[in-house]
N, C-alpha and C positions, 0 to 999 in steps of 0.2 A: 739536395739541389733546390735552390730557391725558385719558386714559380712566379712569374711576373703577373701582376694584376691585369686583368683584361678589361676592355671597354664595357663588356657586359657586367662585370662585377662593379665597376665604377658607377655604371648607370643604376644598378640596383641600390647601391649605397646612397646615391644622391636622391633617388626617388623615395627612399624609406620614410623621410619626414612627411611627405605628401600622402603616402599610403595611409599613415596613421591619422593625418589631418582630415582626410576625406572619408574614412570609415564611419558609417552610420549617418552620414550627411545626405540631405535630399537635394537632388539635382533635377531640374526640369529642362529637358533637351528638346529643342525645336528643330524638326527635320523637315525641311521643305520638299515639295515634290521634285524639285530640281536635283536635290541630293539623292533621293530614292532612284531617280532615273540615271544617275551617274554610274560609271563602271566601278567607282571606288565604294559603292554602297555596301557591298559584302564586307569590306574591311571595316567600315563604320560599325556595322552590326557586331562584328567580332570584338571591336573595342568596347562597345556597350556591354557585351557579355563579360569582358574582362573587368570593367568597372563594377558590374553587379557582383562578380565573384570576390571583389575586394571590399564588399560591404557597403557600397554606395546604393542608396535608394533612388530609383530612376522612374520618373514620369516622362514618357516619350510622347510628344505632340507632333503629329505629322500634318503637313499641308498637301495640297493636290492641284495647285494651279496649272502646271503644264499638262498634267493628265486630263484635267477638265477641259482645257483649251483644245487638246487633241481630239477628244471624243466629240466635242461640239463642232469642231471643224469637219470631222468625218461625217457628221450628220447635217452639214450645211446650216448650222445655227450660229447666229451672231448675237452676242449679249452686249447690251449697253453698259457703260460704267458711269457712275456718278461719284465725284470726289474720291476717285481711286478705288471704289468698291463696286464689285460686279452686281448688277441688278439681276437677281435670280428669278426669272419668270416661271410660271407654272409649267410650261413646256420644256423648260431648261432643267428643272429640279431633278427629274428622274435620271438624266444623264450625269448631273453633278453627283448624285448619290451613287450611281453606278461606278463612276471613276474613283470616288473617295472610298467606297466599299471594297473595290478590288485592291486598292492600295493598302488598306488596313489588313486585308487577308494576306497580301504578299509580305508585308512587314512581319506579321505574326508567324508566317511560315519560315521566314529567315531566322527569326529569333528562336524558333523551335528546332533548328538544325543542330545536330550533334554528330556529324560524320567524323570518322577517324581521319587523321592527317589534316585536320583543320583546327584553327584556334579555339573552336567551340566543342572540340571532342570531349565527351564525358560530362558535358553540362546538362542541367535540366532546368530550363527557365520556364517559369509560369508567367504567361502573359494574360493580363486581365483587361478587358474592354467592357464598357457598359454605359448605362445612362447616368454617368457622374455629372454631366453638364445638362442643365435645363435652360432652354433658349427662349427668346421672345423676338418678335419682328422688329426690324429697325424702323419700320413705319415709312412716313412720307417726309421728304426734305426738299424744300424749294420746288414743291409741286411734283417731285419725282418719287414714285412709289417703289421702294426697294423690293417689294413682293416677298419672296422667300429668302432674302438675305436677312440675317438676324444678328443678335448680340446675346451675350450671356445674361441670364436672369439669376441663376443660382448655381453654386458648385457644391457637390456633396463631398466636402473635405473629410468628414469622418469616414466615409466609404473608401476614399482614396487611401487614407492613412491605414485603414484596416488591411487593404490589399498590400500596401508596402510593408506593413509589419509582418505579413505572412510570407515575406521574401518574394513577392511577385513584382514584375515590371508592369506598370500601368500604361496602357496605350490609348491615347485620345486622338480623335480625328476632327475634321472641320464641320461635320454634320451633327446637329443635336436636335432633340425633340423638345416641344413645348408642353405646357400643362394641358393644352387642348388636343394634343396628339399629332400636331403638325411638325414637319421637319424644316429646319432652317440651315442655310449655308453661313457659317461663321468664318471670320478671319482667324487663321491658325495662330497668328501673332498675338491676337487678343486672348485666345484660349491659353496659350503658353504663359503670357504675362499674368493674367488673373489667377491661374492655378499656382504659379510661383509665389505670388503675393499672399494668397489665402493660405497656402501650405506653409508659409514662412520658410521657403526653400533657401538653401545656402547659395545656390547658383542657378542662373538661367544661361543656357548655352545654345547658340545658334550657329548655323552653317551658311556660308555664301560662297560664291565662285572664287573670290580672292582670299588671301590669308589675313582676314581682318580688314581694318581701314588702312588704306595705303597712302603714304605721303608723297610729296612731289618727287622724291628720290627713288620711289618704288619700294620703300620699306614699310612693313606693318608698324602702325603706331601702337605702342605697347599698352598705353593707358589713356583713357579719356574720362573727363568728368562730365556730368550731364550738361553743364553750360557749354562745354566744348562741342558736344554732340548737337546741341541746339543751333550753334553757329554753322556747323557743317551742313545740317539739313536746310537752314535758311539759304545758304550759298547755293545748294543744289536746286532749291525751289526757284531761286532767282534765275538760274541758268535755264531751267525747264520752262519758266514763264515766257521766255522768248520763243519757245517752240509752240506753234499754233495747233499742234495735234494733241493738245493737252489731255487731261484726265477724263474728260467727258466721253471719250471714245475708246480708251484702253487703259489698262493698269500698267503704266510705264514707270512706276516707282520700283527701284531696284530692291533685291532681296536684302542688300546691306542696309539701305535706308529703312526698310520696314522693320528689320531687327533692331536698328539703333533707336527708332522711336519706342519700340517695346522695351528695350533695355533701360532707357531713361525713366519710363513710367515705373518699371520694376525697381530700379535703383532708388528713386525718390520715395517709393512706398516701403522700403526696408530690405529689399533683397541685396545682400552685401556686394555681390559681383555678378556681372554678366559678361560672358565670353563670346567672341565672334571669331570663327575659324573657317578654314576652307574645307568643303566637302570633296574637293578634287585630290588633296594631298593625303596619301596613305599615312596613318598614324598621327594626324594633326591633333585629334582629341587627346591622345595619350601624352604627346609632347606638351600640349598646353597645360594639362593638369599635373603632370609629374616631373617637369623639368624646372630648373632654377629660374629661367627667364620667360618660359612659355614661348608661344610661337605666333599667337594672334593678337587681338585687341581686347582689352578689358574695359568695361564701363563701370566706374566705381564712384562712390560718394567721397571716400577718403583714400589717399594713395596707399598702395600695398607696401610701399617702401617709405620709411620715415627715419628722421634723425632725431634722437632723443637722449636725455641723460640716462646713464645706466642705473639699474637697480640691483639689489642683492641677488635677485633670481637670475640675473644675466651672467653671473660669474662662470657658470659651466660653459655657456656659449662663447664667452670671451676667451676662456682657456683653450677651447677647441680651435679657435681662430688663431691664437698667437703661438701655440705650441710648435707648429712646423717652422715658424720664423725663429723661435728660440733655438730649436735643434740645428738650424742652419747658421746660427750665430748672428743673424740679422738683428734680433732683439735680445736685450738682457733678460735673463730668466726672472720670473716673478712667481712666488708661491701663491697658493690659494689664500693663505692667511694675509699676505700682503695685499692681494686684490680686494679682499673683504674690507680691509682698512681704508683702501684708496678708491673704492667703487664710486663714490660720489664725484670723483674727479674725472671719470670716464664718460665719453660720449660714444654712442654706438649708432650704426646704421642697421636697421632691422627690416627684413623683407620676408613676408609670410611666416613670421615667427622665428626666422633664422637670423642670427647675427652675422652680417657679411662685411662689417667694417667697424673699427674702433680706433680711438685715440684718447689720450689723457692730457690734461692741462694742470701743471703744477706751478702755482703762483709764488713769486718772491716779491711780496708787496713793498718791502722797504726800498728795493731797487726798481720798482715798477716794471718788473720783468716776469715772464712766465715761460716754462719749458713745455713744449709740445712733444710728448713721448708716446711710446708704445703704439705707433701708427701701423695698422695692419688692415689689408683689404683681402677678402677671399679671392684666390686666383681667378675664379670664374667671372669676377666682376671688375677686373682691373681696367677694362676699356670704357668704363662709364663715368669717368671724372668724379668718382666717389671720394678719392683722396682730396680733391679740391673742395668737395662738399664738406668734409670734415674740417679742413683748414678754415673755410669761411665761418663755420660754427665756432671754431676756436677764437677767431678774430672777434666775433660778437661777444663771446664770453669775456675775453680780455678787456674789451672796451667798457663793459659794465663793471669790471673790477678795478678800473683805473690803470690797467696795464698798458704800457706804451711800446714794449718790444716783446716779441716771441722768439725764442731760440730753440734750436734742435741740435741733437748730437746724432750723427748718422755715419754708418760705414758703407752703406750700399746705395743710398738714394740721393746722393749729392746733386746730380744733374736735375732731378725732378724738383728739388727744393729751390734750386737756382732759377728754374723756369718760372716758379711762383713768386720770384722777387727776393728770395733770401740771398744774403751775401756772406762770404766766409770771414770769420774773425778768429782771434786767438783765445787761449784759455783765460787770459787776463780780462776779457770782456764778459766772462760769466759772473753771476752773483758770487760773493765770497763763499757762501756755504756750498755752492755747487763746485767751485774751484777745488775745494779740499777733497771732493769726492771724485774728481775727474780721474779716469782710468787711463794712465799713460801707456799701458800695454795694449789696450784695445785701440788707441789712437783714433778715436772717432773724430770726424770733421765737425766743426762747430759753425753753425750758420745762424744768422739772426734776421728778423724782419720787423720793420717799423709798422706798428699797427695804426 
């Protein structure tokens, strides 16, 4: 009896390329105090444990803003802010250290959990915290003394790497000591950013209340470039500038904005990708890293998805993509040998190293015509106008070669090509060489488009 493939099996198969891609990579994960306080925190810890078990090197940087605010409020202490940064006075420092220390111990305890009937059953995670960060005071700005608020002076990258190589998770908090033995309150975003840059990490990951950056339709924006982030932050600052309760009295910069600032710095300094996801949604971290389209927002210097001319190394990926279409009779079968000979005529869409779309252009220069053939899009990506992306690329290629008409032969996609401006013609409209090869048994529809 044939057993039907389950969603679990499909999910494993789709995630396999990402498991291989992430193994041995270094990820700096920024976990704000809001995320630790959320009811989903236990699930986040379980997902971090899963990442670690899959061979990912993890540096976990935690913040403590809400916990610090809570303990200060309980002790009737108000702290001033200057340019969005808390001024940590002498009387405040002990409470700040208490809140941050308790949080660090709580996170360590969670990472040490290995109860049966939990996702962390049977695991043995080594969590290493220490004096990896050396701090220094922020000093005085515009006459405002930041007191015990500080910035990073030095990072012990060799020490962090030794801990990671020993299969430990490195846990860093917002409090660091100076060479004089004083303690300073740091911005957790700065710690995460600078550690990611100095470690040459593969990813910086942050959490916020929303599922990334949300557009006007309520959907997460999948990808942003640093210049896009700059515009978003400028827009938010323009809105906030009309609010007279500004930054001098409270830190009203959102977690999303704080992470985006950090992500642009990291991105421009060489960290390939920064991800922003929700700490409220169970499994958001796993969905972002191990699914085809992710779930949150990425900040990148170059798009994760690109259209390019195919290379000989792409043949395996193209075959994997077109085989199901050939088996269904949608495409004419092509052998590996034929693909090797024609590979320079193929254009592919690549995403995260996976080929998710392809098309070939065969020119007939005497007639100033070209055939667009072997058009295939991965079923998971058919809602993203990627067929149109390939068509636009074919048009550009045709114009550079002096081609004035593109034609297609199709048995299944007649309406789609019509929507793009193609119109139906007879066999006699084909180039003479193609007319002699036309398969009358297949009875493909012939459509053409003026370039």
